[in-house]
N, C-alpha and C positions, 0 to 999 in steps of 0.2 A: 752801137759798135764802138769799141775802144779806139781811141786815137793816141798814138804814142808820139812823144816829142824826142825824136832821135835825129842824128845826122844822117841824111840820105847819102848812100854810097852806091857805086856801081859794083855789085857783087862779082861780076865777071872780072874785075880788076884785082880781086883777092886771089893771091897765089894758091892754087890747089882747088879752087871752087869748081872748076869745070871737071875735075876728076871725081867729084862726089856724085852719088846717085841722086835722082830727083828727090827722093824722100829726105836724104841727108842735106841737100841744098835747101829744102823747105824748112827743115829743123834749124839750120844755120841762120837763115833769114829771119825767121820768127824770133828765135832766141836773141839774136843781135838787137833787133828792134826793142824788145823788152829790156834787155840789159842796158843799152845805150840810153834809153829813156829815163832810167832811174838814177844815173850818175849825174853829179852836178854839172852845171854849165861849164865851169872851168876845166872839167876833166873830159868832156865829151870828145874833144879833138884827139887826145891821147889814146882813147879807147876805140879808135878806128882799126878794124881788122886788116892785117896785111897778108896773113897766111892762114890756111885752114887745112886740116887733114883729119880723116876718120881713123880712130884708134880702135881696133877690134879686140874685144876680150874673148878669146877662143873658148874659154870655159863657160862663159855665160854672156850671151849677146846682149842681155838686158843692161849690162854694165859697160858696153861699148860707148864711146863718146867722141865728140869733135874736139880736137885740140886747136885752139884759136890763138894765134900770136898777134899782138897789137903794136901799134905805132910807138907806144911808150916803152916797149921792151918787155912788158909782162905778157903772160899767156894764161889762159883759163881753159878748164874743161867746160864744154857745153854739153849737158846731159840730154838724154832722150826725153826727160820730163820738162825740158825747157828751163832748167836751172843751170847755175854756173858756180864754179868754185876754183 
């Protein structure tokens, strides 16, 4: 089993988390853990999520994503493939 080195957070404290479906919540949690694990130690604190919301692509649900805003002021797309950009 893979072990990730991420900052443990209470996802219920991330604005919008409770509005996500259970599948979207799971996607957010898994992708956050992978993402936060690979950033350098000096950057982890800034990459704590503060807000999340689901962005629906009405033409093709495959391209719907989570928009995640972070403590450092940046935001990323978290895709359904557990990627980010």
